[in-house]
N, C-alpha and C positions, 0 to 999 in steps of 0.2 A: 397874554390871550391869545395871541394864535398857537402856542405849543397848545395848550386847552381844547381848542376846537380842530387842531389834526391828533390829539390821541384821541379826539371824541370819533375821529371819522376814523382813525385805524382800528379802535375795538368793535366801531360799529361794521366794518367791511370782515374782519374778523369775525363777526358775531354770526352777518349776513354769511360767509363761506362755509363756517361749522352748521348750519340751520342750512340752509338751502344744496351748499353744492357737497360736503364730506359725506354724505349718506351717500348719495349715487358715486359718487367718484372712490370710492373706496367700494361700491358692490361693485361698480363697472370692471377697473382695476382686479379686483380680486378676486372677479369671476375668471379674466382672462389667465389672471397667473395661476390660477388652477385648472382651465384647462390646458394653461402650460404646463402644471407636474404631469397632468393626464397624456397628453403628448411625450410628456418624455418617459413615462413609463413605457408607452406603445413599441417606444425605439427600442426600450432595451431589451422590449419581449420580443420584434423583431431582428435587434442586432444577436440574438440567441438563435432565435431561429435558422440564419443563417448562418450559422456554427461562426461568428467572430471569435466569443469571447474563451475565457480559459476555459472552460469546461469542455468544452468543441476541440480546441487547440491542442489540448494537451490530454485529450482523451486517450488511456491507452488501456490493455488487457492486463487481467491478473498475470501475477506472478507466477505460477506455477512450483517453483523451488521450496514456496510455503505451503505448507500442508495444508490439504484441503481447499487448494486452488488450483483452479484449470487454465492452462494458454487462451482462453479466450475472453472477451469484453461481455462486460454483464449486465443482464437485457437495461433496459434505461430505467425504470423505476426504482432499482436496487440498487443504483449510483447517481449516475449521470441526473436523474430527477432532480434530486438535493444541490447538485451539482449548482445545474440550472438555477436554481432558487436562488442561490447564495451569489451569483455572479448576474442577477437581472437587478437585483437588489442593489449590488454595489454599484452596476451600470446606470442604474438611475436615479442613484443620488450620487453619480459624476453630472451627471444631466443637470438635473438640478442647480447643484454645489454651480456650476458654469453658468447659469440661468441667471441664479440671485447674484452671482458677481456680477453681468450684465446689468441687471437692474439695477445694482448699487453704484455702480460708475455713469449710468444716462442717469439717476438721482441724484449725484454730487452733480453733474453738469446742472442739471435746473436749479435744484436749490442755492451751491454756488455759483450764480454768474460770473462769470470769466474768471471763476474762481477768489471772490472775495469772500471773506466769511459775515462780511460787516450786510449782507443780503439777508444772512438770516433770521435778518428782526422784519419781512416781508415775506422771508419764505419758509418759514418753520413749520406754520400752520399742513404743506406740502411734507413737510418730514416727518409729520404726524400720520398724513393720509399714506406717505409711503412705509414707515413703521408697522400700519396695521395692517397693510397687502401684504408685506412682509410675512408677517404671521399666523396673516390667514392662508398663505402660499404654503410656508414652510408646513403650518397643521394638514393644511390639503396632501400633500407631499407625503409626510409621513402615515397621516392617518390609511390613503393610499394604498400605500406601502404595507403598512400592517394588515390591512383588509390582505389585501394579495396573498400575501406571506401565511396569512393562517386557510383561508382559501384553498393555495395549491399546497399547504402543507395537508390538509385532508384530503383535498385528491387525491395526492402522492398515498398518504395512508389505505384510504380506500382501496386504490388500484394495486399498492400491494397486495391486499388482504382478496381482491377480486384473482389475483395472478398463482397467489399459495395458492387459495380454492382450485383456482383450473391447473394448473400442474400435478396436484394432489390427484385428484380427479381423472387429468390423462395418465398417470402413472400409477393408482389403484385398477382401471380399465384395462391400461395395458399386461399388469400383472394380472391380475385374473385373467385375462385368455391365456399367458402365457402357463400359467401354475395348472391352470383346464386340460392344457396340452400335453404335463408334465414336461415343458421346456427348460433344459438348462445345459449348460454348455461343458463338455470333458475334455481335456488337454489333449491329443493323441500321441503328444513328447513321451518318453518313455524317462525320460529321469524327470517325469512331473506327475501326470497323470490327475491333476487338479479338478475341482469339479467349481464353478464359480457360475453368476448368473450375470456377470455380466461382463463381457470381453474389454481390454483397452484398445481404444480404435486412432488410425493414425490420418490424419488430412492428406488430400491429396495434393495439397497445393502446398504447402510448407512441409510436409509429415511431422509434424507438429502432435504428440500424441494425448489423447483424451481421458484418461482414466475410469471418470463418471457422466458420462455422454446420455443424458437424460433431461429427461425437462427439470430444470431449478430456476436459478439467479442467475442463469448465462442465456435461455429462451427459454422458453414451453416445449412451441415443437422444431424451431430450428434455432442454432447459435450460431456466432459469429466468430471463428477460431482468431486466436491472435496475427494472424496473417493479415488480415482483413479485407479478405478477398471470400475467401472461403465461408458456404452456411451449409452447417453443419445440421441433418435431420436428427433429433435427440430421440425418436420412436420409430419401433418396426413400421409402424402405420405412413412414414416420410420416411421411409427407405434406409434406415440406419444398418441395416445389413447389409449393404452396396460397398461396406467403407471397410478398408483393411483393416483386419482385427488383430491382438495379441494378446495371450496369455499371461495376465495380471500377475499370477507368480513367476512364471521363467520366459513370458517375453517372445515363446514361441508360436511363429505367424499362424493364424487359424487358418484353413479353407472353406470355401461355399457356406457360411453361416445362411439357414434360411427359417425362419420362426415356426415354417410350415412343415417345417421337420420334425418329429417327437423325436428325442436322441433313445437310443436302444443297445445299450451296452453287452454285448453277448460274448464271454470268455471261454474258451476251448479250453477243457482242464483233464488232464494224459499226464503221467507219465513217459522216459522216454520209447522212439520205437510202437508208441501204440496209434499213429497215424492221428496227427492232429493233424500238420499241414496239407497232408493228403484230402483229409476230411472237408476241409477247410477250402481244398481247392474246387473239389469237387461239388461243395452246395453251390459258390459261386457259377460251376456249368452248369449246374440242374439249371438253377434262377433263370441265365440269362438265357435256356431255354425256351423255359416257362415266357422271356419277355421276344422271342423271336413268334411265340403264338398270341402274342396281345394280352398274355394272361397278368402281366404287371411289367415294371419297368425296373431296371437296376443302373444307375449310374456312378463313378468312382466318382469319390470329391476332389482328389488329389492324384496325379499324370502319373505322379510315381508309383501309384498302388495299382494304375491300371498297367503301367508295364511291366509288371512285377507278375501279376496274373496273366499276364498274356504269355512270360515266356513260361509261367509254370505250367499252362497248358497247351505250349507248344508240345513242351515236356510227356504231358500226359497224353496230344494223343499220336504222337510217336512210341507209346509203351515204355515210356524208362520211366522208372520208380524216382519221387523229387529226395531230394536234401532232406536232412534234420534240422527245422529249425533251430540256431545256434544262441538266437540274443533269450537269454534269462529275462529282459525289460524287452519287451517285445513293441513298438509303434504299432496304433490302434489301427487297424486296416478300415476305414471308413465310405460308406456306400450311401446314397440314400433311393431307396425301396416302396414302391406305391405299389398297393395292390387291394383290391378291396375299399377304396377307395381311402385306404391307411397312408399318411405317409408317415414314413420311420427316416432316421438315421439312425442306422447301422453301423456298431463300433464292431468289431470285432478284434478278441487278442489271443496270438497263439505266442506262449511262453513256451521257451526250452522246458523238456521233461524234467531238468533238474532243476525248475525254480520249485517244480512240486515236491521234491523227494527228501529234500532234507529243509527243516523248519524256517531258517534263515532266508531261504529264497520267496515264502511268499509275503513274508512282510513287506517286500517293496514292490508287491505287485500290490498297489491300493486302489485301482481302477477297483478291485472283487468289491471293495464297499456300496459302491456304488452299480451294480450291476442288476441288472434288467431280466437276467436268465443266466443260467448258466449249463452249462455242456459236459457232462463227465463224462467223458472216453475212457471204457473199459475195454482193455485187447481180454479175450477170450484166453487168450495159452497166458496170460500173468494172471490166472486162478490157478494154482496150486492142482487139484485136482482132473481138470482141464488140460491142462500140461501133461502128465502124468497118462490122461489117456491117449492123445499124441506125441508121445512120448516119439518114439522108432519115427513118425513123420516127421518131427522138428529135427531128427537128428541128419535125415537123410534128405531134405530137403527145404533148410533153413532158409533158404532164399525166397520159397513161396510165407511164410508167417516167423520173424524176428522178433521174439515174445518181448514183451516190455519188461525192464527191469522192475519196476515196483507194481507193490501188489493193490487192487481195490481201493485193499483196508485202507493200506499207509498214506494214500493220494485222498480218500476221503478223510479222513480223523484230520491231516493237518487243514484240509480247508474249513473245515467245522473248525478247529479251534483259531483259525485265525477269524471267522466270523465271528468266533466267541471274543476275542482281546477285541476287535474293532467296535462288540458290542453294539453289531450285526443283529445278534444272537442272543438272547442274556437269558440266565436260567432257563425255563422252561418252554418260556416263548420257543413256539417255531418263526423259520426263517420262511419271509413271504416272499422269497425270493423263487420262480420256479425253479428244477431242476430237470434238465433231461439225462437220464443215467442209456447213453447210446454204446451198445456192445459194435464195436468194427469187426472189420475181417470177417466177416457172415462168407465169404466166399470160401473159406480157406477149409479144406478136409473134410467139404459133407456139411459145415456147419447149416449150411443154409435151408438143410433138411430137419435139423432142431427147433431151430428162430427164425427164421425165414418163410418163405409165404408157400413154401411147400409142406411146414408146420402151421398154419394158421388153416391149410385146406384140409389139412389132415384133423382138427383141431374142432373146424365147423362140421366137417363129417360126421365127427364121435355127437356134438351136437344134435343137429336134427334126427340121428338114428335116436337117439336118446331120446329125444322131443315125441317122435313120433312111438318109442315104447311108453311114456311116463302118457303119453294125449296132452301135449300142453303146445305151444307155441315156441318154437329153436327162437332162442335167442342168438342176436350175434356178436361173435368171438371176438373180444379187444385182442389184439396183436400186442398192446403191454401186457395181457395174464399169460400169453406163451413164455416173454421174456423173465418177466421177472420169478414164472416158476420154474424153470430153467437156471436158473441164478440159484435160486432156491434147493434145486435138485445137487448144485456145484456146489454148496455148505457157505455159499453165501448168504442164508439167512440173516443171520447176524446184520451183515450190510444192508441188508433190507428194512429191520425191521428200525436199525438207526435212522435212514433215511425218511421214513416215512412219520418217525415221531420226533424229526427235526427238521421237516418242511413242508410247509403247507400244499406245498403241490410239486405233484413228483410224479413223472412217466417212465416207461422204461420203451428203449427203443433197438432195434436191432438193423446196420446199415453194412452195405459195401461202398468202400468209398472208390476200388478197384474196378469192381462189378465181375472179378476174377481171380484167378493166382497169377502172380505176374509170369511163373513159368510158362502156362498157356498162352499161347498165339503172341509169343515175344516177335516184339517192334509193332504190334496193330493198337492201335487205341483204346484206353481204357473206359468203360461204359457202367458210371456209377449208380447204384440202387436202392433206391430208399433214405438218402443223404438228407432230402428235404421233408421227411415229417418231424423231426425232433425240432428243424427250425421254425414249422408252418404251428406247432403247437406252444412254442414260448410265444409265438407274436398273436397267438389269439388268449394265453393266459394272461399276458401283460393287458392287453387290450380288452377283454370283456373285465377281468379282476375276478377269474372266477378262483374258488376255492375246491380246488381238485384233494378226493378223498388222500389216503396216503399209500393208494393202491393206485386204478381208477376208478371213473363213473360203474364199470361194467361189472367189478366185482361184488 
């Protein structure tokens, strides 16, 4: 009978426990366990933010030896965010495991009083409570992690899309600005002459080379270099041009990069002894005189170029003739030129005349493919008819006008053949590069009276007389007409027609790079005349995009 009463009391207590205590105990303890799971998750996030997890400790830049990789750390959402997500889940799982182990040990001490398994007869309802609470906590932890993974993954995806759109917009804006300014890079190295849109940039801290320093997976406006210290700008807006840069093809160091200055390549083409070097130095002297009158600014980009110019100018001012150019492959003479609101990076090329006298010589002058204007210099004494006229003077005074070896027709034919081979000109399509044909040595043997200022005055005088006779308004004589007619009168009409038929923009000039014959006033400084006119026209033709007629607007 006592056993029956004890059993009834036991069952009654179990009933009362499950009816009155189990629900609230499970609810309270389960809530505490769920809060504990949330706390563990927050701890994992805080640990991640403190940089104590694997993704932060072992974070490293990309390996540049792998194709397409740069020596830089990737932008957070393009690698680190995914690794942080993995580490937070792992860290949270570790905290929850530790929590459940502690809960299990604590429950075992309560259920198994003094380690006696016989007490389970009375404490097994608590086992049910702990199992239920454990399942609730486990479910809460799993649900929390799953919800976080999904939410954070969606957030990462959203940020990747936003970053990609932002970098695309930034790159597009910069590209539109550069395209509008017709900005590109041109390697000045005589062994390269490459044209490219983006140089290789060097980190000033660790000298790491970045081949694609643009908005991308490594950063939109700035990127973190592999050294971990430097933050490199990825756009010109942020100052990328101030970094040391190199040609991606030949590794030649580039100087004075500035996207505000539009590049303009102006080769000087002629045979030997036509006066290319003298013309180039004279042009620089005249432009620097303009600068002194505050009409323009001219600055050498490379210090060595300035030294070479100053040496040549010193000889010029002492009345000494400059030596001939010996380099068949010239390095570019680079200058920043500003005038009339235009900012230009001038690249001038002065190759030895031999390069234009043999077909193989032009093949290496690849800068002609990308040039923005051409100075075609013609030595008047290389024209057979002119040479015959002044044959006696050339023999008795050879130092005043050493004739060019190559005829104008040969130099021009090799030029046009090269342009056709490089598909700058194809079929009957005209070359869109402006060409300035310049007759040099105008000062020799009275040629100034035929194609210089005196000839222009005489032609204008005749026009005034004819206009009065015909009772009309006199037109202004274009000096290009006089030079063109003079060339036609000396049997170069075929060359003129070829030029006008093959170039959409051309004009004729005559200048004196020395200002006098060398034998006169020996030892006195030379004084160039009219060497700037073809330069000004080439700049204007490029800037305005004019379509000049085959001859001039005055014809």
